[in-house]
BALUM-734953 format. One record per residue (C-alpha): chain; x negated, y negated, z. Coordinates in Angstrom, 1 decimal. Example, Ala and Ser with C-alpha at 12.3 -4.5 7.8 and 13.67 -1.06 7.14 Angstrom:
('A', (-12.3, 4.5, 7.8)) ('A', (-13.7, 1.1, 7.1)) 
end
This chain:
('A', (138.3, -65.1, 43.0)) ('A', (138.7, -67.4, 40.0)) ('A', (138.3, -65.5, 36.9)) ('A', (135.6, -66.6, 34.5)) ('A', (138.0, -68.1, 31.9)) ('A', (139.8, -70.5, 34.4)) ('A', (138.6, -74.0, 33.9)) ('A', (139.4, -77.0, 36.1)) ('A', (141.3, -80.0, 34.9)) ('A', (140.1, -83.4, 36.0)) ('A', (142.8, -83.7, 38.6)) ('A', (142.0, -80.2, 39.8)) ('A', (138.5, -81.3, 40.1)) ('A', (139.4, -84.3, 42.1)) ('A', (141.6, -82.4, 44.5)) ('A', (138.8, -79.7, 44.9)) ('A', (136.2, -82.2, 45.5)) ('A', (138.4, -83.6, 48.3)) ('A', (139.0, -80.2, 49.8)) ('A', (135.5, -79.6, 49.9)) ('A', (134.8, -82.8, 51.6)) ('A', (137.6, -82.2, 54.2)) ('A', (136.7, -78.7, 55.1)) ('A', (138.7, -75.5, 55.6)) ('A', (142.5, -75.2, 55.9)) ('A', (143.9, -78.5, 54.5)) ('A', (147.4, -79.4, 54.1)) ('A', (149.0, -81.3, 51.5)) ('A', (149.9, -84.0, 54.0)) ('A', (146.4, -84.2, 55.2)) ('A', (145.1, -84.5, 51.4)) ('A', (147.6, -87.3, 50.9)) ('A', (146.8, -89.1, 54.2)) ('A', (143.1, -88.9, 53.6)) ('A', (142.7, -89.7, 49.9)) ('A', (146.1, -91.3, 48.7)) ('A', (147.5, -93.2, 51.6)) ('A', (148.7, -95.9, 49.2)) ('A', (151.0, -93.7, 47.2)) ('A', (148.3, -93.5, 44.2)) ('A', (149.4, -89.7, 44.0)) ('A', (152.9, -88.4, 44.9)) ('A', (153.0, -85.7, 47.5)) ('A', (154.7, -83.3, 44.9)) ('A', (152.0, -83.9, 42.5)) ('A', (149.1, -82.9, 44.9)) ('A', (151.2, -80.0, 46.1)) ('A', (151.6, -78.8, 42.5)) ('A', (148.0, -79.1, 41.9)) ('A', (147.1, -77.2, 45.0)) ('A', (149.5, -74.5, 44.2)) ('A', (147.9, -74.2, 40.5)) ('A', (144.6, -73.9, 42.1)) ('A', (145.8, -70.9, 44.2)) ('A', (147.3, -69.4, 41.0)) ('A', (143.8, -69.9, 39.3)) ('A', (142.0, -68.3, 42.3)) ('A', (140.2, -71.4, 43.6)) ('A', (142.2, -71.8, 46.8)) ('A', (144.1, -69.6, 49.1)) ('A', (147.4, -70.5, 50.8)) ('A', (148.4, -69.7, 54.4)) ('A', (151.7, -70.6, 56.0)) ('A', (151.4, -71.7, 59.6)) ('A', (154.8, -72.5, 60.9)) ('A', (156.4, -74.7, 58.4)) ('A', (153.0, -76.0, 56.7)) ('A', (151.0, -74.4, 54.1)) ('A', (147.2, -74.6, 54.5)) ('A', (144.9, -74.3, 51.6)) ('A', (141.4, -73.0, 51.8)) ('A', (138.7, -72.9, 49.0)) ('A', (137.6, -69.3, 47.7)) ('A', (134.4, -70.7, 46.4)) ('A', (131.8, -73.3, 47.6)) ('A', (131.5, -76.4, 45.4)) ('A', (127.8, -75.4, 44.1)) ('A', (129.3, -72.0, 42.8)) ('A', (132.1, -73.7, 40.9)) ('A', (129.4, -76.3, 39.6)) ('A', (127.3, -73.5, 38.4)) ('A', (130.1, -71.7, 36.5)) ('A', (131.4, -74.8, 34.8)) ('A', (127.8, -75.8, 33.9)) ('A', (127.2, -72.3, 32.3)) ('A', (130.3, -72.4, 30.5)) ('A', (129.8, -75.9, 29.1)) ('A', (126.2, -75.1, 28.1)) ('A', (127.0, -72.0, 26.3)) ('A', (130.0, -73.7, 24.6)) ('A', (128.2, -76.9, 23.4)) ('A', (124.5, -75.8, 23.1)) ('A', (125.0, -72.1, 22.4)) ('A', (123.5, -71.3, 25.8)) ('A', (120.1, -73.3, 25.3)) ('A', (119.2, -75.1, 28.6)) ('A', (116.2, -76.8, 26.7)) ('A', (118.6, -78.2, 24.1)) ('A', (121.1, -79.4, 26.8)) ('A', (118.2, -81.1, 28.7)) ('A', (116.7, -82.6, 25.5)) ('A', (120.1, -84.1, 24.5)) ('A', (120.9, -85.3, 28.0)) ('A', (117.6, -87.0, 28.5)) ('A', (117.6, -88.4, 25.0)) ('A', (121.1, -89.9, 25.5)) ('A', (120.6, -91.3, 28.9)) ('A', (118.8, -94.5, 29.8)) ('A', (116.5, -93.3, 32.6)) ('A', (114.3, -95.2, 34.9)) ('A', (110.6, -94.4, 35.8)) ('A', (111.7, -93.2, 39.1)) ('A', (114.4, -90.9, 37.6)) ('A', (111.8, -89.5, 35.1)) ('A', (109.4, -89.0, 37.9)) ('A', (112.2, -87.1, 39.9)) ('A', (112.8, -84.8, 36.9)) ('A', (109.3, -84.0, 36.5)) ('A', (109.2, -83.1, 40.2)) ('A', (112.2, -80.6, 39.7)) ('A', (110.5, -79.0, 36.9)) ('A', (107.3, -78.8, 38.9)) ('A', (109.2, -77.1, 41.7)) ('A', (110.8, -74.7, 39.3)) ('A', (107.4, -73.8, 37.8)) ('A', (106.1, -73.3, 41.4)) ('A', (108.9, -71.1, 42.2)) ('A', (108.4, -68.9, 39.0)) ('A', (104.7, -68.6, 39.7)) ('A', (105.5, -67.2, 43.2)) ('A', (108.2, -64.8, 41.8)) ('A', (105.5, -63.5, 39.3)) ('A', (102.8, -63.1, 41.7)) ('A', (104.7, -61.7, 44.7)) 
end
């Protein structure tokens, strides 16, 4: 498992997102063929990133024949959750209301988006009410 102090770089996030999309046991060649067929990223670059992700605990590596296959150790949602908590703790001293207030204040939101955000809050309130009465 990834330790709590391991953060993903932008390229590592890109590769992890591709791996989560492709599914389990992905080779470097499969990654290149699916996402970088035009040579936008070199084989060795992707291989290095994937091996770094193994070292950081985000992937495991299994050699089958002559080919290494990589499998995520966590679901995407778990990594997002950890990264968001790290960010909110670092930037907003752990205050979710301050984060949301800042984010909503800085973004141009449509009426539809505001309605969706209100619905998310209502659902969370209903969940909390159910937990408190259950």
